[in-house]
C-alpha positions as CSV (number, residue, x, y, z in Angstrom):
1,M,219.2,16.5,-105.1
2,A,219.2,20.3,-105.2
3,F,220.4,22.0,-108.4
4,D,224.0,23.0,-108.3
5,L,224.9,25.5,-111.1
6,R,228.7,25.3,-110.3
7,R,228.6,21.5,-110.8
8,L,226.6,21.8,-114.0
9,L,229.2,24.3,-115.5
10,I,232.0,21.9,-114.6
11,D,230.1,18.7,-115.8
12,V,229.1,20.3,-119.2
13,F,231.9,22.7,-120.0
14,D,234.8,21.9,-117.7
15,P,236.4,25.3,-118.4
16,Q,240.2,25.3,-117.9
17,G,242.8,27.9,-117.0
18,G,243.6,30.3,-119.8
19,E,240.2,30.1,-121.4
20,T,237.9,33.1,-122.1
21,V,234.1,32.7,-121.5
22,V,231.3,35.0,-122.8
23,V,227.6,34.8,-121.9
24,A,225.4,36.4,-124.5
25,V,221.7,37.6,-124.6
26,D,219.6,39.1,-127.4
27,L,217.7,42.3,-126.8
28,P,214.2,43.3,-128.0
29,W,214.0,46.0,-130.6
30,G,211.8,48.3,-128.4
31,P,210.0,48.3,-125.1
32,A,206.8,47.0,-126.6
33,A,208.5,43.9,-127.9
34,D,209.8,42.8,-124.5
35,T,208.2,40.1,-122.3
36,A,208.4,39.1,-118.7
37,A,209.9,35.7,-119.8
38,W,212.6,37.5,-121.9
39,Q,213.5,39.8,-119.0
40,A,213.7,36.8,-116.6
41,R,216.1,35.1,-119.1
42,R,218.4,38.1,-119.2
43,A,218.4,38.0,-115.4
44,M,219.2,34.3,-115.5
45,A,222.1,35.0,-117.9
46,A,223.5,37.5,-115.5
47,E,223.4,34.9,-112.8
48,W,225.1,32.3,-114.9
49,R,227.7,34.9,-116.0
50,G,228.4,35.5,-112.3
51,A,228.8,31.7,-111.6
52,F,231.3,31.5,-114.5
53,A,233.2,34.4,-113.0
54,A,233.4,32.8,-109.6
55,L,234.5,29.5,-111.1
56,G,237.0,31.3,-113.2
57,A,238.5,32.9,-110.1
58,E,239.2,29.3,-108.9
59,R,240.4,27.8,-112.1
60,G,242.1,30.7,-113.8
61,F,239.9,31.5,-116.7
62,E,238.5,34.9,-117.7
63,T,234.7,35.7,-117.9
64,W,233.7,38.8,-119.9
65,P,230.9,41.2,-119.0
66,L,227.6,40.2,-120.6
67,L,227.5,40.4,-124.4
68,T,224.3,41.8,-125.9
69,Y,223.0,42.2,-129.4
70,P,219.7,43.1,-131.2
71,A,217.4,40.1,-131.6
72,T,217.4,38.5,-135.0
73,G,213.6,37.9,-134.9
74,A,213.8,34.3,-136.2
75,N,215.3,31.0,-135.0
76,N,218.7,30.2,-136.6
77,A,218.8,33.4,-138.6
78,E,222.3,34.9,-139.0
79,L,223.6,37.0,-136.2
80,P,223.8,40.8,-136.6
81,A,227.2,42.4,-137.4
82,E,227.4,44.3,-134.2
83,G,226.8,43.8,-130.5
84,S,227.9,45.4,-127.2
85,V,230.0,44.4,-124.2
86,A,229.8,46.7,-121.1
87,G,228.3,49.4,-123.3
88,R,231.2,49.2,-125.8
89,P,230.2,48.4,-129.5
90,V,231.9,45.3,-130.8
91,G,232.0,43.4,-134.1
92,L,229.9,40.4,-133.1
93,P,231.6,37.5,-135.0
94,D,235.1,38.8,-134.4
95,E,234.4,39.4,-130.7
96,L,233.0,35.9,-130.2
97,L,236.0,34.3,-131.9
98,R,238.3,35.9,-129.3
99,A,236.6,33.6,-126.7
100,T,236.9,29.9,-126.3
101,L,233.4,29.3,-124.9
102,A,230.2,31.2,-125.7
103,V,226.9,30.5,-123.9
104,F,223.9,32.1,-125.6
105,M,220.8,32.5,-123.4
106,T,218.5,34.0,-126.0
107,E,215.0,34.5,-127.2
108,Y,215.8,33.3,-130.7
109,S,218.0,30.3,-131.4
110,A,221.6,31.1,-132.5
111,T,222.6,27.4,-133.0
112,A,223.1,27.6,-136.8
113,P,225.3,30.7,-136.9
114,L,227.3,29.5,-133.8
115,D,227.9,26.3,-135.6
116,G,229.4,28.3,-138.5
117,L,231.7,30.1,-136.1
118,T,233.0,26.9,-134.6
119,R,234.2,25.9,-138.1
120,L,236.3,29.0,-138.3
121,R,238.3,28.4,-135.1
122,E,239.2,25.0,-133.5
123,D,239.3,26.5,-130.0
124,F,235.8,27.8,-129.9
125,R,232.7,26.0,-128.7
126,A,229.2,27.2,-127.9
127,A,226.0,26.3,-126.1
128,S,222.8,27.6,-127.5
129,M,219.9,28.0,-125.0
130,P,217.0,29.7,-126.8
131,G,214.0,30.1,-124.6
132,I,215.7,28.9,-121.5
133,E,213.7,29.3,-118.3
134,K,214.8,29.3,-114.7
135,R,212.4,26.5,-113.8
136,M,214.5,24.2,-116.1
137,E,217.1,24.1,-113.4
138,Q,214.7,21.8,-111.6
139,T,213.8,19.7,-114.7
140,A,216.0,19.0,-117.8
141,L,219.1,20.9,-116.5
142,S,219.1,18.7,-113.4
143,A,219.3,15.4,-115.3
144,D,222.0,12.7,-114.8
145,Y,223.9,13.6,-117.9
146,R,225.8,10.2,-117.8
147,E,222.4,8.5,-118.4
148,V,221.5,11.1,-121.0
149,A,224.8,10.3,-122.8
150,R,224.1,6.6,-122.6
151,R,220.7,6.9,-124.1
152,C,222.0,9.2,-126.9
153,A,224.6,6.6,-127.7
154,V,222.0,3.8,-127.8
155,L,219.9,5.8,-130.3
156,A,222.9,6.7,-132.4
157,G,223.9,3.0,-132.6
158,A,220.4,2.1,-133.7
159,M,220.3,4.9,-136.3
160,E,223.8,4.4,-137.8
161,G,223.5,2.9,-141.2
162,A,219.7,2.9,-141.3
163,D,218.0,3.3,-144.7
164,A,214.8,4.9,-143.3
165,L,212.7,5.8,-140.3
166,D,209.0,5.1,-140.5
167,V,206.9,7.1,-138.1
168,R,203.1,6.6,-137.5
169,F,201.4,9.2,-135.5
170,S,198.4,8.9,-133.1
171,T,196.3,10.7,-135.7
172,G,196.8,7.7,-138.0
173,H,199.0,9.6,-140.4
174,S,202.5,8.4,-141.3
175,C,205.8,9.5,-142.8
176,R,209.0,7.8,-144.0
177,F,212.2,9.7,-143.5
178,D,215.0,8.8,-145.9
179,L,218.2,8.3,-143.9
180,R,220.5,7.1,-146.7
181,F,223.9,8.8,-147.0
182,R,223.6,10.3,-143.5
183,H,225.2,9.7,-140.0
184,P,223.4,10.5,-136.7
185,E,224.9,13.0,-134.3
186,V,224.4,13.3,-130.5
187,D,223.7,16.3,-128.3
188,D,224.5,14.7,-124.9
189,G,225.4,17.7,-122.8
190,A,229.2,17.3,-123.1
191,L,231.1,20.4,-124.3
192,P,234.7,20.3,-123.0
193,R,237.5,22.3,-124.6
194,F,238.6,20.9,-128.0
195,K,235.7,18.5,-128.1
196,A,235.9,16.1,-131.1
197,G,233.1,16.5,-133.6
198,E,230.3,19.1,-133.3
199,R,231.2,21.9,-130.9
200,V,227.8,23.4,-130.5
201,I,225.2,22.0,-128.2
202,N,221.7,22.9,-127.0
203,L,221.3,23.1,-123.3
204,P,219.4,21.5,-121.8
205,S,220.7,18.6,-123.8
206,G,219.6,15.1,-124.6
207,E,218.9,14.1,-128.2
208,T,220.2,12.1,-131.1
209,Y,219.4,13.7,-134.5
210,V,220.0,13.3,-138.2
211,V,219.2,15.3,-141.3
212,P,217.1,13.3,-143.7
213,Y,218.7,12.9,-147.2
214,E,217.7,16.0,-149.0
215,G,218.1,14.8,-152.6
216,E,221.3,16.8,-153.3
217,R,222.9,13.9,-155.2
218,T,222.4,14.0,-159.0
219,D,219.7,11.6,-160.2
220,T,219.1,10.3,-156.6
221,P,215.9,11.9,-155.3
222,S,215.0,11.8,-151.6
223,R,212.5,9.1,-150.5
224,T,211.2,11.2,-147.6
225,A,207.4,11.2,-148.1
226,G,204.1,11.1,-146.2
227,T,201.9,13.3,-144.1
228,L,203.0,15.2,-140.9
229,P,200.2,16.2,-138.6
230,V,200.3,19.5,-136.6
231,R,197.7,20.3,-134.0
232,V,197.1,23.6,-132.4
233,G,194.1,23.6,-130.1
234,A,191.3,21.9,-131.8
235,E,192.7,22.5,-135.3
236,L,194.6,19.8,-137.2
237,A,196.8,20.9,-140.1
238,L,198.3,18.2,-142.4
239,L,201.7,18.8,-144.1
240,H,202.1,16.6,-147.1
241,V,205.7,15.7,-148.0
242,S,207.3,14.4,-151.2
243,A,211.0,14.1,-151.9
244,N,211.8,15.7,-148.6
245,R,209.8,18.8,-149.3
246,I,206.5,20.1,-147.8
247,V,204.4,20.3,-151.0
248,D,201.0,21.1,-149.5
249,V,199.3,22.2,-146.3
250,E,195.8,20.8,-145.8
251,G,193.5,22.5,-143.4
252,E,191.0,25.4,-143.1
253,G,192.0,26.9,-139.8
254,P,194.4,29.7,-138.8
255,E,197.3,27.4,-138.1
256,A,197.1,25.9,-141.6
257,A,196.9,29.4,-143.1
258,R,199.9,30.5,-141.0
259,L,202.0,27.5,-142.2
260,R,201.0,28.1,-145.9
261,A,202.0,31.7,-145.6
262,A,205.3,30.8,-144.0
263,F,206.2,28.3,-146.8
264,A,205.0,30.7,-149.5
265,V,207.5,33.3,-148.3
266,D,210.5,31.2,-149.3
267,P,210.6,27.7,-150.9
268,A,213.7,26.8,-148.8
269,R,211.5,26.7,-145.7
270,R,209.8,23.6,-147.2
271,N,212.9,21.5,-146.6
272,V,212.5,18.7,-144.0
273,A,215.7,19.6,-142.1
274,E,215.9,17.2,-139.1
275,V,214.5,14.1,-137.5
276,A,215.4,13.5,-133.9
277,F,214.8,11.6,-130.7
278,G,215.0,13.5,-127.4
279,C,216.0,11.3,-124.5
280,N,216.4,13.5,-121.4
281,E,214.3,11.7,-118.7
282,C,213.9,15.0,-116.7
283,A,212.6,17.0,-119.6
284,V,209.0,18.0,-119.3
285,V,206.6,19.2,-122.0
286,T,205.3,22.8,-121.4
287,G,205.2,24.3,-124.9
288,N,208.8,25.5,-124.7
289,V,210.5,23.8,-127.7
290,L,214.0,23.9,-126.2
291,E,212.9,21.5,-123.5
292,D,210.0,19.8,-125.2
293,E,212.3,18.4,-128.0
294,K,214.5,16.7,-125.4
295,A,211.5,14.7,-124.2
296,G,210.8,12.7,-127.4
297,F,210.5,12.6,-131.1
298,H,210.6,15.7,-133.3
299,W,211.3,16.9,-136.8
300,A,212.1,20.3,-138.2
301,F,211.8,22.3,-141.4
302,G,214.1,24.9,-143.1
303,R,217.8,25.3,-142.6
304,S,219.9,22.1,-142.1
305,D,223.6,22.9,-142.8
306,H,224.4,23.4,-139.1
307,L,223.2,19.8,-138.5
308,G,225.1,18.2,-141.4
309,G,222.6,18.9,-144.2
310,S,222.8,20.8,-147.5
311,V,220.4,23.6,-147.0
312,G,222.1,26.8,-145.7
313,V,221.6,30.5,-145.8
314,A,222.4,30.7,-149.6
315,A,219.4,28.5,-150.3
316,F,217.0,31.1,-149.0
317,A,215.8,34.0,-151.2
318,R,216.7,36.5,-148.4
319,R,218.7,36.1,-145.2
320,E,215.8,37.3,-143.1
321,H,213.8,34.3,-144.3
322,V,216.2,31.8,-142.8
323,V,214.5,29.5,-140.2
324,H,214.9,26.1,-138.6
325,Q,211.7,25.2,-136.8
326,D,211.1,22.1,-134.7
327,I,207.7,20.3,-134.4
328,V,207.6,18.0,-131.3
329,Y,205.5,14.9,-130.6
330,A,206.8,13.9,-127.1
331,R,204.4,12.6,-124.5
332,G,202.5,15.6,-123.3
333,N,202.1,17.1,-126.8
334,P,198.7,16.9,-128.5
335,I,199.9,14.4,-131.0
336,Q,201.9,11.3,-130.0
337,V,204.1,8.8,-131.9
338,A,202.1,5.5,-132.2
339,E,205.2,3.8,-133.6
340,A,208.7,4.7,-134.8
341,V,210.7,2.0,-136.6
342,L,214.2,2.2,-138.0
343,R,214.8,0.2,-141.2
344,H,218.1,-1.4,-142.0
345,G,217.2,-3.3,-145.2
346,D,215.0,-6.2,-144.0
347,L,215.9,-5.5,-140.4
348,A,213.4,-3.5,-138.3
349,I,214.4,-1.8,-135.0
350,P,211.5,-0.5,-133.0
351,V,212.3,2.8,-131.2
352,I,209.0,4.1,-129.9
353,R,205.7,2.3,-129.4
354,D,202.5,4.0,-128.1
355,G,204.5,7.1,-127.0
356,D,207.2,5.2,-125.0
357,Y,210.7,4.2,-125.9
358,V,211.3,0.5,-126.4
359,V,214.9,0.7,-127.6
360,F,216.5,1.3,-124.1
């Protein structure tokens, strides 16, 4: 079936009469920083903004001109104070909170700060689409979101109440993620007005996620521990984890050096911030994290408060150090999941075996 943008906007957002919609993009700091992909994303945002406007003419809601702001330079860093609408400077947070729906088609993820804004106003919801590409209209954006929602619900049911998740990778390394005191959340592609629960989604959607227990309770350390492998080209870097913190990076190549440098900048980046299962059958792995993570297992480091964890902006030494970075192991990535098993006391629920889901 051919992709139908109008149908997607209705199925995902169902905007109603009286609403106010804003589509936002971030801008490179200078001409040398721009890329062809970034330019194409801004053109795509203009197209989506036009589709919202046409739908709004039918349904009686308002769509603003494109909102722009200077790029933050890091995923899930705080938004700048100012942006622009039709060449008019605006205070960014205040302007966004005048809308009921914001769609961010950006280079750098704004999921965390958008989550914070949804907590300030009940009638505000947002879709974060960092790295979105036009081709995704033929892959993950074209999914049957009823099936995506079903799979997300199955995973949430299996994860609810679990003590731990044990993951063994195709490299032979393994890690146990401590899931005590946590509840899974779903990002299933549904974002109607006044949605119950979390009012920020990634789009394309299709994952069930949880923040591992981070050890914030007095005298109750986290049990997240093990080794997380990361492969870039021929290089294998090993991230050693204890008490939900990345305590060491093993490896002699440039990727290991890059990771060591990133963690040395700010200890808060060492936090294991998310563990998740992507379950969008139409998602394909190309190296674009926005879509890759919807295809299978992933974890992340850094900020976690926007997903229900305890590590927020205040935990970082400087605001510009804030990051939430996903590492993906879906089929098509260089490292696969050999086995992922949820532990409920003595009960074991297999989720993935040899790279394929066995829980559906």
